[in-house]
Structure formats: structure tokens, C-alpha cells
C-alpha positions in Angstrom: 40.9 125.7 222.4 44.4 125.9 223.7 45.4 126.9 227.1 47.7 129.7 227.1 50.8 130.0 229.9 52.0 132.9 231.0 55.4 131.5 231.5 57.6 132.6 234.6 61.5 132.2 235.3 63.2 132.2 238.6 66.5 132.4 239.6 68.5 129.2 238.9 70.9 126.7 239.7 73.7 126.2 237.3 73.3 122.3 237.5 69.8 122.3 235.7 70.8 121.7 231.7 67.2 121.5 229.5 68.3 121.5 226.5 64.9 122.7 225.1 64.2 126.7 224.3 63.3 129.0 226.2 59.0 129.1 226.7 58.2 132.9 224.7 55.2 134.8 227.1 51.9 134.0 225.6 53.0 130.4 224.8 50.6 127.5 224.5 51.1 125.4 227.5 52.3 122.0 226.5 50.6 119.1 226.9 51.4 117.3 230.0 50.2 115.8 232.9 51.8 116.0 236.6 51.8 115.0 240.0 50.9 118.1 242.1 51.4 118.6 246.4 48.1 117.1 246.8 48.6 113.7 244.7 46.4 114.1 242.2 47.3 114.8 238.5 47.0 117.5 237.1 46.7 117.8 233.1 47.9 121.6 231.7 44.4 121.3 229.6 42.0 121.1 232.4 43.2 124.9 232.1 41.7 125.5 228.8 40.6 128.7 228.3 42.3 130.0 232.0 45.0 133.1 232.7 48.0 130.2 234.0 51.0 131.4 235.6 53.8 128.7 235.3 56.9 129.4 237.4 59.7 127.3 237.1 62.1 126.6 240.0 65.3 124.7 240.9 64.3 123.4 245.0 61.8 123.5 247.5 63.8 125.5 250.7 66.1 127.6 249.1 65.9 130.7 249.7 65.2 132.0 246.6 62.5 129.6 245.4 61.0 130.2 249.0 60.5 134.0 248.6 60.1 133.9 245.2 57.0 131.0 246.2 56.1 133.4 249.4 55.6 136.5 247.1 53.4 134.7 244.4 51.3 133.6 247.6 51.3 137.3 249.0 50.1 138.3 245.8 48.2 135.2 245.0 44.5 137.7 245.4 45.5 140.1 242.7 46.1 137.1 240.3 42.8 135.3 241.6 41.4 139.1 241.0 43.0 138.9 237.5 41.2 135.2 236.7 44.4 133.8 236.5 45.8 130.6 238.0 49.2 130.0 239.0 50.8 126.8 239.3 54.8 126.3 240.4 56.9 123.2 238.7 59.9 122.0 239.7 61.9 118.6 239.8 61.3 118.0 243.5 58.8 115.0 244.2 55.0 115.3 245.3 55.9 114.6 248.4 58.8 117.4 249.2 55.6 120.0 247.4 53.5 119.3 250.0 56.1 119.9 252.7 57.0 123.0 251.1 53.4 123.7 250.7 52.6 123.0 254.2 55.7 124.9 255.6 54.8 128.1 253.8 51.9 128.3 253.6 50.8 128.3 249.8 47.9 127.9 248.4 48.6 126.7 245.1 49.8 124.0 243.3 53.7 122.7 243.3 54.0 120.1 240.3 56.6 117.6 240.2 58.2 117.0 237.3 60.5 114.8 237.9 61.1 113.5 235.1 61.6 116.7 233.4 58.8 116.6 231.2 58.5 120.6 231.1 60.9 121.3 233.5 63.0 124.7 232.6 65.5 126.9 234.8 66.9 129.9 233.8 68.9 132.7 235.5 68.7 136.6 235.8 64.9 136.3 237.7 65.1 138.7 241.2 63.3 136.7 243.2 61.9 139.7 245.5 60.4 141.1 242.6 59.5 138.6 240.1 55.6 139.1 241.1 55.2 142.1 240.6 56.8 141.9 237.2 54.5 139.2 236.2 51.4 140.7 237.4 52.4 143.2 234.8 53.2 141.4 232.0 49.6 139.0 232.6 47.5 142.6 232.7 49.6 143.6 229.5 48.6 140.3 227.5 45.5 140.4 229.1 44.9 143.5 227.4 45.7 142.4 223.6 
């Protein structure tokens, strides 16, 4: 059984250039392990059979990324009710993620992709409304 991930994207910095293509909604997760904000390794295969919102963002403590994370935290109960796990990914290290989670009261994992194994950064997402858009997309995917 493969892991299905609801890929999300966040407002990006132009300085990030990735050669890989944009992941498709509902795509299978890549089989990678990354260090989380609690210092533990998280393997995406550990989430087999679960809905995962894997969102990418450029940097901890920036205004747009902070707003995005706060909104995912605000909606965390809705994601849990939908049996979905939220995982944020950026190129920041695990210690930065730990500090960011502590400062913002985030109760979901942030993964450090310092080697850019899977980190993708895209433009066009509105941090103010993105969590609601992801919840709608998740509801649609669960119907199919």
C-alpha cells in the first residue's frame, strides 16, 4: 500500500529553484526520511494508508510562512476529524523548526529537508486562505 499525500504549496521565495516537477494532488509520497522538529526521523512510509497534508514553505519565522502555519494549527482539529496528518517541510534545520513550533504553538510536525530531497517551493498560494482550500480539496479527494 502506498502513501497518498495531499500536496500543498505555499507562497515562495524566488531564490528557491527546484528542477523537479510540481507534485499532483493525491500523488504518492516519495519514500524519504527527514528529521522533525522533535529531532526524530520521520519516514513518509510510516503514514501508509493515511491522508497526509504535506506542505512546503521557504523559511521559518517569515510573515507569510508564520501565517500559513498558524492557520494550519487553527484548523488542526478539522484535519484530525478528517483523519489527516499535517507535515510541514522546509530547508530549515530541525532546531529552527523546534524554535518555530515553540514560538507559534504548533502541534504538528515540521520536517527539515536541508539537502532538498523533496522540498518544493512554489508561488501563487494565499497564506490567509490556504488551509481552508486544502480542507476543501481533502474532502473532495476522500469522496473519490
